[in-house]
C-alpha positions as CSV (number, residue, x, y, z in Angstrom):
1,Q,170.7,-82.4,18.4
2,V,174.6,-81.7,18.4
3,Q,177.6,-83.9,17.6
4,L,180.9,-82.9,19.3
5,V,184.4,-85.0,18.3
6,E,187.4,-84.0,20.5
7,S,190.6,-84.5,19.4
8,G,194.0,-83.3,20.4
9,G,194.7,-85.3,23.7
10,G,198.2,-86.8,24.5
11,V,200.8,-87.0,27.0
12,V,202.7,-84.2,27.9
13,Q,205.4,-83.3,30.1
14,A,204.6,-80.8,33.1
15,G,205.1,-77.9,32.4
16,G,203.8,-78.6,28.8
17,S,201.3,-77.5,26.7
18,L,198.4,-79.3,24.7
19,R,195.6,-78.0,22.3
20,L,192.4,-79.3,22.2
21,S,189.6,-79.3,19.4
22,C,185.8,-79.9,19.7
23,V,184.3,-79.8,16.0
24,V,180.8,-78.9,16.5
25,S,177.9,-79.9,14.7
26,G,173.9,-80.1,14.4
27,R,171.5,-77.6,15.4
28,T,173.1,-74.1,16.3
29,D,170.4,-72.7,18.9
30,L,171.6,-75.8,21.0
31,R,175.3,-74.6,21.3
32,Y,174.8,-71.2,22.2
33,Y,177.2,-72.5,25.8
34,M,179.7,-74.7,25.0
35,G,182.2,-76.0,27.5
36,W,185.4,-78.2,29.0
37,F,184.9,-80.7,31.7
38,R,187.3,-83.1,32.8
39,Q,187.4,-86.7,34.6
40,A,190.4,-87.7,36.4
41,P,190.2,-91.6,37.4
42,G,188.3,-92.2,40.4
43,K,186.7,-88.8,40.5
44,E,184.2,-86.8,39.5
45,R,183.5,-85.4,36.2
46,E,184.4,-81.6,36.9
47,F,184.2,-78.1,35.2
48,V,187.0,-76.5,34.0
49,A,185.8,-73.9,31.4
50,T,182.7,-72.2,29.6
51,I,182.5,-70.1,26.6
52,T,179.6,-68.1,24.6
53,W,179.6,-69.8,21.1
54,S,180.1,-66.0,19.7
55,G,183.3,-65.6,22.3
56,D,182.2,-62.7,23.7
57,A,182.2,-64.3,27.2
58,T,183.9,-66.9,29.1
59,Y,184.2,-68.6,32.7
60,Y,187.0,-70.8,34.2
61,A,187.6,-72.9,37.4
62,D,190.0,-71.2,39.8
63,S,192.2,-74.4,39.3
64,V,192.7,-73.7,35.3
65,K,192.5,-69.8,35.5
66,G,195.5,-68.0,34.2
67,R,197.1,-71.5,32.6
68,F,194.3,-72.1,30.3
69,T,192.2,-70.6,27.4
70,I,188.9,-71.2,26.1
71,S,187.9,-70.3,22.9
72,T,185.2,-70.6,19.4
73,D,185.9,-70.6,15.4
74,T,183.0,-70.4,14.4
75,S,184.0,-70.2,10.6
76,K,185.4,-73.7,11.3
77,N,182.2,-75.1,14.0
78,T,185.0,-75.5,16.5
79,M,185.9,-74.9,20.0
80,Y,189.6,-75.3,21.4
81,L,190.9,-75.5,25.2
82,Q,194.7,-74.1,24.6
83,M,196.3,-76.1,28.1
84,G,199.6,-74.2,29.2
85,S,201.3,-74.6,32.3
86,L,200.3,-78.4,33.1
87,K,200.3,-80.0,35.9
88,P,200.3,-84.0,36.6
89,D,197.0,-82.9,38.4
90,D,195.5,-82.0,34.8
91,T,195.6,-85.7,34.1
92,A,192.2,-86.9,32.8
93,V,189.7,-87.3,30.4
94,Y,188.5,-84.0,29.0
95,Y,185.5,-83.9,27.5
96,C,183.3,-81.1,25.0
97,N,179.9,-79.8,26.4
98,A,177.1,-77.9,24.9
99,G,174.1,-76.3,26.2
100,G,175.2,-75.1,29.7
101,W,176.9,-72.2,31.7
102,N,179.2,-73.2,33.9
103,K,177.9,-76.7,34.6
104,P,176.8,-79.3,31.9
105,G,174.4,-79.5,28.9
106,P,173.4,-82.4,27.8
107,Y,175.2,-82.8,25.0
108,W,178.5,-84.6,25.2
109,G,181.8,-85.7,23.0
110,Q,183.3,-89.4,23.8
111,G,186.4,-87.6,25.8
112,T,190.0,-87.5,24.7
113,Q,193.2,-88.1,27.1
114,V,195.4,-85.9,28.5
115,T,198.1,-87.3,30.4
116,V,201.3,-85.0,32.1
117,S,204.0,-86.8,33.3
118,S,205.9,-85.7,35.9
């Protein structure tokens, strides 16, 4: 099993920045692929970004490419999502995920709310 705990959400003005963190615990063999997903009110959960645990490969949704950066710090067992140039359309609950590349794996965090005001 893998346990995931997100933090770092909040309210930010359009154009601002925010960094999300996801602390990972449990089996290391199940966290090879990690990712972030988000779900806005009334919409389906969507892919945001994915990374290998070692950090040597990343992939982004077109909607966030160039604005968001996914990274890992294996010494801290933590994955990050640095978000910049935020838009109101980025408002959503952001979820940490383990086990899938460019698609959801079986392990989810509880989510953290990000609200971007215009």
